[in-house]
C-alpha positions as CSV (number, residue, x, y, z in Angstrom):
1,M,117.8,87.1,82.4
2,S,116.7,86.6,85.9
3,I,119.4,84.6,88.1
4,T,118.2,83.3,91.7
5,Y,119.3,84.0,94.8
6,E,121.1,81.3,95.6
7,E,123.0,81.2,92.0
8,W,123.9,84.7,93.0
9,C,125.4,83.8,96.4
10,K,127.7,81.4,94.6
11,T,129.0,84.1,92.1
12,N,129.8,86.4,95.0
13,T,132.0,84.8,97.7
14,N,134.1,87.5,98.4
15,I,133.9,88.7,101.8
16,I,135.1,91.8,101.5
17,P,133.3,93.9,98.8
18,L,129.7,92.7,100.7
19,V,131.3,94.2,103.6
20,R,132.2,97.9,101.8
21,S,128.9,97.9,100.6
22,L,127.8,97.5,103.6
23,H,130.0,100.3,105.0
24,S,130.6,97.4,107.6
25,S,134.4,96.0,108.8
26,L,134.9,92.5,108.7
27,P,136.0,92.5,112.5
28,E,132.4,93.7,113.1
29,Q,131.2,91.0,110.8
30,Y,132.9,88.3,112.4
31,I,131.6,90.0,116.0
32,G,128.0,90.3,114.8
33,F,128.0,86.3,113.7
34,Y,129.3,85.4,117.2
35,L,126.8,87.1,118.7
36,H,124.1,85.7,116.3
37,E,124.9,82.4,117.1
38,V,123.9,83.1,120.4
39,F,121.2,85.5,120.1
40,G,119.6,84.3,116.7
41,D,118.2,86.7,113.9
42,E,117.8,89.8,117.3
43,V,120.9,90.8,116.5
44,E,120.6,93.9,114.5
45,Y,122.9,96.2,112.6
46,Q,122.9,100.2,112.0
47,K,120.2,100.1,114.9
48,Q,118.6,103.8,114.6
49,F,117.5,105.8,117.2
50,D,115.9,109.5,117.1
51,W,117.8,110.7,120.1
52,L,121.2,109.8,118.0
53,G,120.3,112.1,115.4
54,R,121.6,110.6,112.3
55,R,124.1,107.9,114.0
56,S,123.7,104.6,114.5
57,L,124.8,101.7,116.8
58,D,126.9,99.0,115.0
59,I,125.0,95.6,116.9
60,Y,122.2,95.9,118.5
61,I,120.3,93.3,120.6
62,P,117.0,94.2,121.7
63,S,116.3,91.9,124.9
64,L,119.2,92.9,126.6
65,Q,119.5,96.9,125.5
66,L,123.1,96.2,124.7
67,A,124.5,97.8,121.6
68,V,128.4,97.2,120.3
69,E,130.5,99.5,118.8
70,Y,133.7,98.3,117.0
71,D,136.1,100.8,116.6
72,G,138.1,100.4,114.2
73,E,141.9,102.0,114.8
74,Y,141.9,104.4,111.5
75,Y,138.1,105.8,111.5
76,H,138.5,105.9,115.3
77,R,142.0,107.7,116.4
78,N,139.8,111.0,116.3
79,T,136.7,110.6,117.7
80,S,137.2,110.3,121.2
81,S,135.1,113.1,121.5
82,S,131.9,111.6,119.7
83,D,132.0,108.2,121.2
84,S,131.6,109.4,124.2
85,Q,128.6,111.6,123.5
86,K,127.0,108.1,121.9
87,T,127.9,106.3,125.8
88,S,126.4,108.8,127.4
89,L,123.3,109.0,124.8
90,C,122.7,105.9,125.8
91,H,123.2,105.4,129.2
92,A,121.0,108.2,129.0
93,H,118.3,106.0,127.0
94,G,119.1,102.9,129.6
95,I,121.4,101.3,127.1
96,Y,124.6,99.4,128.2
97,L,127.3,100.3,125.1
98,I,130.5,98.5,124.7
99,H,133.6,99.8,122.6
100,I,135.5,96.9,120.4
101,Q,138.5,100.0,120.7
102,E,141.1,98.9,117.1
103,M,144.5,99.2,118.9
104,K,147.9,99.5,118.1
105,A,150.5,97.3,120.3
106,T,152.1,100.9,121.1
107,Q,148.7,102.1,122.1
108,D,147.8,102.1,125.8
109,K,145.4,100.5,127.2
110,S,141.6,101.5,127.8
111,R,140.5,102.1,131.7
112,K,136.8,102.2,130.6
113,R,134.6,99.6,132.3
114,N,132.8,99.7,128.6
115,V,136.0,99.3,126.4
116,V,137.4,96.3,125.2
117,S,141.1,97.5,123.9
118,Y,141.7,95.0,121.3
119,Y,145.4,94.4,119.8
120,Y,144.6,93.5,116.3
121,E,146.7,91.0,114.2
122,K,146.4,91.0,110.4
123,N,143.1,89.6,109.0
124,Y,141.5,89.5,112.4
125,K,143.0,85.7,113.2
126,N,143.2,86.9,116.9
127,I,138.9,88.5,116.7
128,D,138.6,85.7,119.2
129,V,140.4,88.1,121.8
130,A,138.7,90.6,121.6
131,I,134.9,88.8,121.3
132,Q,136.2,87.1,124.8
133,S,136.5,89.9,126.7
134,L,133.1,91.0,125.3
135,C,131.6,88.2,126.6
136,V,133.2,88.7,129.6
137,L,131.5,92.0,129.9
138,I,128.3,90.9,129.0
139,N,128.0,88.4,131.5
140,K,129.5,90.7,134.2
141,K,126.6,93.3,133.2
142,Y,124.0,90.8,132.9
143,G,124.5,87.9,135.2
144,T,124.6,85.8,131.9
145,T,127.6,82.8,131.5
146,I,127.4,83.2,127.8
147,Q,130.6,81.9,125.8
148,I,131.4,81.6,122.4
149,D,134.0,79.2,120.7
150,V,135.5,81.2,117.8
151,D,137.1,79.2,115.1
152,L,137.9,82.0,111.8
153,N,138.8,78.4,109.6
154,R,136.1,76.1,110.5
155,D,133.1,78.7,110.3
156,D,134.4,80.6,107.1
157,K,131.4,79.1,104.8
158,E,129.1,80.1,107.5
159,I,130.1,83.3,107.6
160,I,130.2,84.9,104.6
161,S,127.2,82.9,103.5
162,Y,125.6,85.2,106.9
163,V,127.5,87.8,105.3
164,Q,126.2,87.2,101.8
165,V,122.0,87.4,103.9
166,Q,122.9,90.6,105.8
167,Y,123.8,91.8,102.1
168,H,120.6,90.6,100.7
169,K,118.4,91.9,103.6
170,R,119.1,95.8,102.2
171,T,117.6,95.0,99.0
172,I,114.5,95.4,97.3
173,A,114.7,91.7,96.0
174,Y,114.2,91.1,100.2
175,I,111.5,93.9,101.3
176,W,110.4,93.3,97.5
177,P,109.9,90.3,96.4
178,E,107.7,90.8,94.2
179,S,110.2,93.1,92.3
180,E,111.2,90.5,90.0
181,D,108.4,90.4,88.0
182,Y,108.8,94.4,87.0
183,W,113.1,94.1,87.4
184,L,114.3,95.2,83.4
185,E,117.9,93.7,83.9
186,E,119.4,94.4,80.7
187,E,118.0,98.5,81.2
188,N,119.0,98.3,84.6
189,Q,122.6,96.5,83.5
190,Q,122.1,95.2,87.7
191,S,121.0,92.2,89.8
192,I,117.6,93.3,91.6
193,Y,120.4,91.0,94.7
194,D,122.9,93.9,93.9
195,V,120.1,97.2,94.8
196,F,119.9,98.2,98.2
197,Y,115.8,100.3,98.7
198,T,118.3,103.2,100.2
199,D,120.4,103.9,96.3
200,N,119.1,106.6,95.2
201,I,119.0,105.8,91.9
202,P,116.3,105.5,88.9
203,F,115.7,101.8,87.9
204,S,113.5,100.3,85.4
205,L,110.8,98.9,85.8
206,Q,107.8,97.1,83.7
207,C,104.7,96.2,84.4
208,P,103.6,92.2,84.5
209,Y,100.3,93.0,83.3
210,C,100.0,96.0,80.8
211,Q,103.1,96.2,80.1
212,S,104.0,99.7,80.6
213,R,106.9,101.0,81.9
214,F,107.9,103.0,85.1
215,T,110.8,104.3,87.0
216,L,111.5,103.1,90.5
217,F,113.8,105.4,93.1
218,T,114.2,103.6,96.2
219,R,115.0,105.8,98.1
220,Y,112.1,107.7,97.7
221,F,110.1,105.2,98.1
222,H,111.6,102.7,100.1
223,H,109.7,103.2,103.8
224,R,106.3,101.8,101.3
225,K,106.0,98.3,102.7
226,S,105.3,97.3,98.8
227,L,107.2,97.7,95.4
228,V,105.0,101.1,93.6
229,P,102.5,99.5,91.1
230,C,101.7,100.4,87.8
231,E,98.5,102.6,87.0
232,C,97.1,99.9,85.6
233,E,97.1,99.2,89.5
234,Y,95.7,101.7,90.5
235,D,92.2,101.0,90.6
236,E,92.1,97.4,92.4
237,I,93.8,99.3,95.5
238,E,91.3,101.4,95.1
239,R,88.7,99.0,95.0
240,A,90.1,97.4,97.9
241,L,90.3,100.5,100.1
242,K,87.1,101.5,99.5
243,A,85.6,97.9,100.0
244,T,87.6,97.8,103.2
245,I,86.0,101.2,104.3
246,R,82.5,100.2,103.8
247,K,83.1,96.8,105.6
248,Y,84.1,98.6,109.1
249,K,81.2,101.0,108.7
250,E,78.9,98.4,108.5
251,T,80.0,95.5,110.6
252,G,82.9,97.7,113.2
253,E,84.8,94.6,111.5
254,L,88.7,95.6,110.7
255,I,91.4,94.1,108.1
256,I,94.0,91.9,108.9
257,F,96.9,92.9,107.1
258,D,99.3,89.4,106.0
259,D,102.5,89.7,103.7
260,S,100.2,89.7,100.4
261,L,100.7,91.6,97.6
262,S,97.7,92.8,97.6
263,S,97.2,93.3,101.5
264,R,100.7,94.8,101.8
265,R,99.0,97.5,99.0
266,L,97.0,98.7,100.7
267,Y,98.5,99.4,103.3
268,D,100.9,101.4,102.0
269,R,97.6,103.2,100.4
270,M,95.9,103.4,103.8
271,V,99.2,105.2,105.1
272,Q,98.8,107.5,102.0
273,S,95.9,108.0,103.0
274,I,96.1,109.7,106.4
275,R,99.4,112.0,104.9
276,Y,97.9,113.5,102.1
277,Y,94.5,113.2,101.5
278,L,92.6,112.7,105.7
279,D,90.2,116.1,105.3
280,A,88.4,114.2,102.8
281,A,88.4,110.8,105.0
282,S,84.9,110.0,106.8
283,K,84.5,110.1,110.6
284,E,84.6,106.4,110.4
285,E,87.2,106.4,107.9
286,I,90.0,108.4,110.9
287,E,88.2,105.9,113.8
288,M,89.2,102.9,111.2
289,Y,93.0,104.4,111.3
290,K,92.7,104.0,114.8
291,K,92.0,101.5,116.2
292,L,94.1,99.7,113.5
293,G,96.9,101.6,115.4
294,F,98.4,103.8,112.2
295,E,99.8,107.0,114.0
296,S,99.8,110.8,113.2
297,P,99.4,113.3,115.6
298,R,96.2,114.8,112.9
299,L,93.9,111.9,113.9
300,D,92.4,113.0,116.8
301,Y,91.9,116.7,115.2
302,Y,89.8,115.5,112.6
303,L,88.5,113.7,114.8
304,T,86.8,116.8,115.8
305,R,85.5,118.3,112.9
306,F,82.9,115.6,112.7
C-alpha cells in the first residue's frame, strides 16, 4: 500500500542517510539551510554548466552569481589543482566562487581572498564560525549586510525538514506526481519517495486505465516533463498534438502549457517530434515550434526545405 509524503517524512528523520543519498555532507546542508533563510528557494544545489563539464557547484545563488563549495578535509586533501581550476572557470564566466576549506588545527590557513579556512569540531557544532566568515566575504563582495543567526540545537527539526525536502526534490514522486497512480510498490519493493529520477534501475508500472504493465527506466526518461505514458494513452496525446497543429494553421493561436498531466505530455510529444520526426513536419508545424520557443539547430534548416 502506498504511503504519503507526510508518512515518509515521519519514518525518515535520520539526517545522515538522507545527506549521504544526496551525495552531500552535513556541513554543506547546514550552510545551505542558513543561506536559504536569506535567499529562499533561489538556493540551488549541484548546479551544472556546460563549461564545467561533469563537475558541479555545491551551492549556487543565481541573483548574485555566487557559488559556495564546501571542501571537506578528507575528500579534498588532494584536489587543490582541480579546485583552483574550478575557481578560474567560474571567474571566467562571471561567477564568484567561495571555498569553505575544512582544516585540522595543525594546517596553515589559506590567504586566498575567496577561501574560508574552517577548523571544524566534532559534529560540526562550530559551523557558525564558517557561516559567519562566509557572510563577511559575501558582504564585502556585494556590499550587502547579511547576518545569519546560527543555532543547530534550536533549528534541528527545521534543518531535518529542509534536508527531507532536498531529498524529495530528487525523487520521481516530486518531478512526476502522477507516478503514484502507476507505481507497483510490492514489485518494486521501494516507495516512490525513495527513487531518484537519476537512478539507473528498471521499475515496474501498471496503467490505471487498462491495467497493462510496463517498465520505467528513470534515468532514460528523466528529461521528460511527465511520466512516460502507457501505450493506451498515446492515441490521446497524438490527438492533442494534431489538434494543436490544426488550430495553429487555422488561427495562428499557440498553446499555453501548464502543469497539468495532459499539458506536460503534449510538451514531451512536441520535443520528441523535434528530435526524431521533424523530416515529416509541415512548414506550419516548424514555425509553431519556433514561436513556442523550442530549440533545435535543425529548425531553421528544415524551414528552408519548404
